[in-house]
C-alpha positions as CSV (number, residue, x, y, z in Angstrom):
1,X,115.0,94.3,114.7
2,X,115.9,90.9,116.1
3,X,114.9,88.5,113.4
4,X,115.2,88.9,109.6
5,X,112.5,90.8,107.7
6,X,111.2,88.9,104.8
7,X,110.0,90.8,101.6
8,X,108.8,89.2,98.4
9,X,108.4,91.4,95.3
10,X,106.4,89.9,92.6
11,X,105.2,90.9,89.1
12,X,105.8,90.3,85.4
13,X,108.9,90.4,83.3
14,X,109.7,94.0,82.4
15,X,108.0,95.6,85.3
16,X,111.2,96.2,87.4
17,X,110.8,93.5,90.0
18,X,114.5,92.8,90.1
19,X,115.4,96.5,90.0
20,X,113.0,97.1,93.0
21,X,114.7,94.3,94.9
22,X,118.1,95.8,94.1
23,X,117.0,99.2,95.6
24,X,115.4,97.5,98.7
25,X,118.6,95.5,99.2
26,X,120.8,98.6,98.9
27,X,118.6,100.5,101.3
28,X,118.8,97.7,103.9
29,X,122.6,97.4,103.4
30,X,123.0,101.2,103.9
31,X,121.0,101.0,107.1
32,X,123.5,98.4,108.5
33,X,121.6,95.2,107.9
34,X,122.9,91.9,106.6
35,X,121.1,91.3,103.3
36,X,120.4,88.2,101.2
37,X,118.5,88.2,97.9
38,X,117.3,85.7,95.4
39,X,115.3,85.8,92.2
40,X,113.0,83.5,90.2
41,X,112.8,84.7,86.6
42,X,110.5,82.2,85.0
43,X,109.6,83.3,81.5
44,X,110.4,86.9,82.4
45,X,111.5,87.9,78.8
46,X,108.0,87.2,77.6
47,X,106.0,88.8,80.4
48,X,106.0,85.8,82.7
49,X,106.0,85.7,86.4
50,X,109.0,87.1,88.3
51,X,109.6,87.1,92.0
52,X,112.5,88.3,94.1
53,X,113.0,87.5,97.8
54,X,114.9,90.0,100.0
55,X,115.7,89.1,103.6
56,X,117.5,91.5,105.9
57,X,118.3,91.9,109.6
58,X,121.2,91.5,112.0
59,X,121.9,88.0,110.7
60,X,120.4,86.3,107.6
61,X,121.3,82.7,106.9
62,X,119.3,82.0,103.7
63,X,118.2,84.2,100.8
64,X,114.9,82.4,100.2
65,X,111.7,83.4,102.0
66,X,109.9,80.2,103.0
67,X,106.3,80.0,101.7
68,X,103.9,81.6,104.1
69,X,106.6,83.6,105.9
70,X,106.8,86.9,104.0
71,X,106.3,89.9,106.2
72,X,105.7,92.0,103.2
73,X,104.4,91.1,99.7
74,X,104.9,93.9,97.1
75,X,103.0,93.1,93.9
76,X,103.4,95.0,90.7
77,X,100.8,93.3,88.5
78,X,97.1,92.8,89.5
79,X,97.0,89.3,88.2
80,X,100.0,88.3,90.4
81,X,98.3,89.1,93.7
82,X,96.3,85.8,94.0
83,X,99.2,83.8,92.6
84,X,101.6,85.0,95.3
85,X,99.3,85.6,98.3
86,X,100.3,82.3,99.8
87,X,103.8,83.6,100.3
88,X,102.5,86.1,102.9
89,X,102.4,85.2,106.6
90,X,99.3,85.6,108.6
91,X,99.3,89.3,109.6
92,X,101.8,90.2,106.9
93,X,101.3,93.3,104.8
94,X,100.2,93.2,101.1
95,X,101.2,96.2,99.1
96,X,99.0,95.8,96.0
97,X,99.3,97.5,92.7
98,X,96.0,99.3,93.1
99,X,97.5,101.5,95.8
100,X,99.1,103.7,93.2
101,X,97.6,105.1,90.0
102,X,100.5,104.8,87.5
103,X,99.0,107.7,85.4
104,X,99.9,110.1,88.3
105,X,103.6,109.3,88.0
106,X,105.9,111.4,85.8
107,X,107.3,108.2,84.4
108,X,105.1,105.1,84.4
109,X,108.2,102.9,84.5
110,X,108.8,104.2,88.0
111,X,105.7,102.3,89.3
112,X,108.0,99.7,91.0
113,X,109.7,102.5,92.9
114,X,106.4,104.0,93.9
115,X,105.4,100.7,95.5
116,X,108.8,100.8,97.3
117,X,107.8,104.2,98.6
118,X,104.6,102.5,100.1
119,X,106.7,99.7,101.6
120,X,109.1,102.3,103.1
121,X,106.4,103.5,105.4
122,X,106.5,100.1,107.1
123,X,110.3,99.9,107.5
124,X,112.8,101.7,109.7
125,X,115.2,102.9,107.0
126,X,115.6,106.7,106.7
127,X,114.5,108.5,103.7
128,X,118.1,109.4,103.0
129,X,119.0,105.7,103.0
130,X,116.3,105.1,100.4
131,X,117.3,108.1,98.3
132,X,120.9,107.0,98.3
133,X,119.9,103.5,97.3
134,X,117.8,104.8,94.4
135,X,120.7,107.0,93.3
136,X,123.1,104.2,93.6
137,X,121.1,101.6,91.7
138,X,119.6,103.8,88.9
139,X,121.3,106.0,86.3
140,X,121.3,109.7,87.0
141,X,118.8,110.5,84.3
142,X,116.2,108.5,86.2
143,X,116.8,109.9,89.7
144,X,114.2,112.7,89.6
145,X,111.3,110.6,88.2
146,X,112.0,107.8,90.7
147,X,112.4,110.1,93.6
148,X,109.0,111.6,92.7
149,X,107.5,108.1,92.4
150,X,108.9,107.1,95.7
151,X,107.4,110.2,97.4
152,X,104.0,109.4,95.7
153,X,104.1,105.9,97.1
154,X,104.8,107.2,100.6
155,X,101.9,109.6,100.4
156,X,99.5,106.9,99.1
157,X,100.5,104.5,101.9
158,X,100.2,107.2,104.5
159,X,96.8,108.3,103.2
160,X,95.6,104.7,103.3
161,X,96.8,104.2,106.9
162,X,95.0,107.4,108.0
163,X,91.7,106.2,106.3
164,X,92.0,102.7,107.9
């Protein structure tokens, strides 16, 4: 990786956008990348829009992803896809909430981590780096449910790639 990778995670307050960006940042750091992160909370306490930019690579100078330059856009709420699509660069990857059925997860609050599982199939971090990041960021009582959700996201993304 020669240039920074730009990821925007978007959703609504309470969906775990910030927690997902914390896990992604930790996984990138554990893989040896320089990491910068920023957040826009808006009216997050009332279910308003929330975005978090994560940039990582050999050298990252700014935490903000410029509009139209996100390599990956991970969206947790269906109504946030159109709102944030302009952040994605041409040829960038949209990881939309429809990829995962939250009712298949042992804990629906792990939906954000399931979408990180889907994102992980596009990045060069090892599964161990992801697992360590999940365990580092989340309390122990949430590890099993989130590791299950992460694996479900990986399976869903892999199945979608095979069908494409």
